[in-house]
N, C-alpha and C positions, 0 to 999 in steps of 0.2 A: 299426395305430399311427401311420399318415401321419395319420388324421382325427383322435387324441387332440392330436397334433402342434399341426394347425392351429386347435384349438381353445386349446388351451394358449398360443399366440401373441396369439389374438383375447382372450383373456382381459386377458394382457398390457399387449395395445393400449389395453383397454379402461378398465384400471388406469389408464396413464399418462394418458392422455384424460382423466378426472374428475378425476385429481390438479391437472392441469395447469388446467382448468377451474376448480375451486375457487379454486386459489392466483391467476390471473390477475383471478380476481371481487373478489378480497380478503376471502375467503370464510373464511379460515386465523385461527388465533390468532399473537402477535407471534412468539413462541417454535416455533410450529410453521411458521409460514414461513420462521422460521432453518434449519428441519433439512430444509425443501423445498428450501430453496435449495442447500446444499448435495446433494440429490440430481442437483438439475435440472443442476449444471455435474459431476457426475462422467460419465466417457466411457462408459459403459453405454447400451446404448439409446438413443444420441442419434436416430437417424433417428424413433425414433416418436417423440420430444419436440418435435420440429422441426416435424413434418407434425401431431403434438395442437396446435401454438402455431400453424401456420398454418390448421388447419380452425379452429379459435376466433377465428381474426381474422376468415376467410372468413364465416361465419356472421354475425359482426358489421356486415360491410359491405352482406350480402344482406338485412339486417332491414334497415336503411336509414330506421331509425326514430330515430336520433340516439344509438343503444346503442354505436356507434362510437368515434362524439366522446365520449361519455362517458368511454369504456375508457381512450381518448389521455389525454384530461384526467385520470383516475384515477393514471397512469403518472405522468404528467407532473407531476403534484402530487408522486407522490414522491421524484421525483428531484430535486425543486426544493427539498425539507426538507434536502438534503444539501449542495447546492453547485449551479453548472452543468455541466451534460454536453456535450461537443463529441463526436458520432458521424460518421466517416467510411465511408464505405460502399461497394461497387462502384455503378457509374452502371446497369449491366446489369441491377440487379433492384430488385422493385418495392418501395419507400419501404416498404407497409402491411406486404407481406408480411415482405420483414426485419425491418421493425420487431416483427413477433408474436413473431419467433423469438429476438430483442434484448430482450423487455421484461422475463427474469428477468433479464438481465445488468446492464438499466437500474439497475432495485431494487438490485441488489445492487452498483453500480460507480457509484450516485449521488455526483457530484462529483467523477468522473473525468474526463481527457480519454483516451477509448478509441477505440482504432484498433484496426482487425483485419483481418489481412492474410489473403484467400485465396490469394493464392499462392505466400505462404512460411509460411504455417500460424501466423503468430505473433499472438498478442496482444500489446499494449504498453499500458501505461497509464500516464498522468501525474500526479501530483496539486498541486495550484496551490497557492502561497506561502497561508498561514492557514489549510490545511486537514490534516486527515488521515486516511486511510478504512484498511476493515479488507474484506478479501475471501479467499477460500478457492479455492484451486488444485482442478483436476481428480482429483488424487490425494485432496481432503480437507486438505491442508497448509493452515495459515491466516497471513496476512500480514498486519500492520501498518504502513501505509505514511507516512512521515513529509512535514512538507510539502517542496513542489520537491523532489519525488526520482519518477523513472522506474524501471518496472519493465518486463522483455518474457520473454515465456516460449513454449513450444509450446501450442497449443490443447489438443493432446493429448500428455501424460507418460508415453508408452508404450515410450522407449526405455532405454539400459543404463543411464542415468543421467539423472535428474530439474535442468532446466541452468536455471537463473534468471539471468537479466541486472539489472543495479541501478545507477542512477547517484542516487545519495542515501544517504538513511537509512530503512531498514526494520528491521523485528522479526520474526520466524519462528518458528512452530511448525508442527516437521516430522515427519508422520506418520512410523514408521517401518517401512524394508522394504529390509533388508539388501544384495537384491540389486541394488538399483538405488537408491544413492547420490545424493544432494541436495548442488545446487554449484551456491553462488554465487558470479558472477561482476562483478567491476569491471573498472578500470580500473586500479586498483594493486594490488589481492587479489582471492584470490578462497578461498572458503571452501566446505568439502567436510564432509558430514555424512550420519548413516545415518538420524537419528531424534534430534531433539533441542531444542530452544529459545535461539537466538542474538540477538544486536542487529545491526546495520552499519550502520556510519555512512560514506559513501565517495564525498561529493560531489565531481564535477570538477575545482569550482575551489577548493575547500579543498586547504591545503600537510598535511592528515593522514588518513588511513584507520583506520578505526578496527572493532574487533569485541569483542565484549564476549559470554561465554557464560552462561547461565544454568542448564541441566541438560547433562548430557550431555557429549558429546566431540566437537569439531570439531579439523579440521586447515585452517590458514592459510596458502596460501602467496603471497605477495609477487610483483612483477612483477618481481623481481631474485632468483627462483628462491631464495627462501626458504623453508621452511616452518617452521612451528611447531606443536605441542600443544599446545591449550587445555582447561584443567578449569575446572570451574563456579568462577561469580565472577571467573574472570580476566579481566581487561581487555588489549589488545593495539593498540599504538599504533606506525604505520607512517609515518612522515617521508617524503613524496612526495622533495621537494628531496635530503635527508643519505642518505636508505633506510637510515636508524638504526629500530631495530625495540625498545619497551618493553613491556613487561609487568608487570602490579599486580593487584592484590588489590581489587574492589568488595565493596559488600553486594548481596543479591539487590533488595532494592527497587531499586537504581541503575540495573539492567540495562536494564531498559525503563521504566522512569518516566516517558517522555515520552507515553507510551499513556494514564494515568490522568493526564495535565494537569500533571506536574511537569516543573522544568524543572532540570537542575544542571548545574552546569559543575565542572569537578575538574579543578584545575591547567593552565586555559587562557589564552591570552590573550585581549585587549581585544575584538582583531580578531574572534577566532573568538568571543566572547559577541556582538556586534552580530553576525555574519552569522546565528547561529543565531535570537536575537529577529526578523533580517528574513522569514526565512522564517517564524516563528511566526505573526508578525502580522499578516502581506505588505502593511511598510511598508518606505520610502526611511531608511536610517541615513545622514549624510554626516556624518563623523568629523572633524571641525578641531582636536581637543586634541593630536596627537603625543604620545600616550601607547604607547610602544615595548613590541612586540611580547616585550620579552623578559620583560617584567614580567607574573606568571602570579597567575591570581586563582581562589578555590574558594568559591562558594557556590551553596547547593538553593533552592529556589521551589519547597516540597511542596506548594501548594495550586494552584489556578487564580488568580491574582492575574492584574489587569488590567497591561496596558501603562504605566501611568502608574505604579499602584505598586514595578511591576521598576524602571523609571526610578528613578523616587524611592530605591530602594536602592542602585542602582549608581552614580549620581550619590555619595551619603555613600563608599563604598568605595573607587571610581576616581578620585574628584575632576575630576567633570568639573560644566558645566551645559548644560541642552536646550531647546533652541526645539523646538514644532511648528510645524509649516506644511503644514496639510491631512492629507496622508498622508505625509508626509518628516519625520525630526528632522533637527536640525542639532546634532550635539557640540561642546559650546566648552572652551575649557580653563577651569577657574577659575583665577579671581584671589584668592589669599590674600594 
């Protein structure tokens, strides 16, 4: 019986090694790569996966024939396709050996500013302005992170609850687990679910925090300890200044429209519109229009319009003129 167990373990290790070697060599199709990425970040067999990655990298180093450099450039090129990546790692570890373990995460998290803390066992990911990113959590749940946002979560979601900290906006598709609720915590509110799809927008610098439910059911609790249960297609707005709470109905398309390139403004101020555009297009907007926050606007850009196209429409709607200076827009009051 003992011999059988040893053989089974060896078979599992060999299977892990073969999969990772093929993955790191770039020999899977795009669809297969996506499935392997999900498998890589699952909590099971992490030691085997790390060892297989180290063995792969060590083998490249031993060859000393340019393979290691080629492998690095292959990973670097995959990262570059989706943006710049900043990785901070403990200095006591060898760079190349750590890189071998982190290669799968680089490919998944291309364009993120990625930081992992060994001491606190937490992962923090920030997405720059002009970017939006998609990742899988260790439990298989998915997150789409919008521009200018940061999330933080435990490297292993094995406790009594699955807790994610958010500053910004993200859309969540949560794997159902009735024994372990999934909680998204922001400074203004927290959202508790078992398994569902929902959007949370809670930038620290914004006056309002919002949650929109696509399916299932969520409990939203504000920092004033007021709780509300949302039904599908309901949109909750919490005013952080006044503590007012409003709930309205939205269409399914509006719930996570930004994921597919839409920009939807529903009864929002001129200031909120410009904040969204700054994050979306990674620009600076200097507003000299004097448009009061009390004036609210509803407009939907349902395709990937350029910034120039969007500003042209807003100039007519709100009534201002726009001057461009490199990566800066200056909004001036229109003279009519």
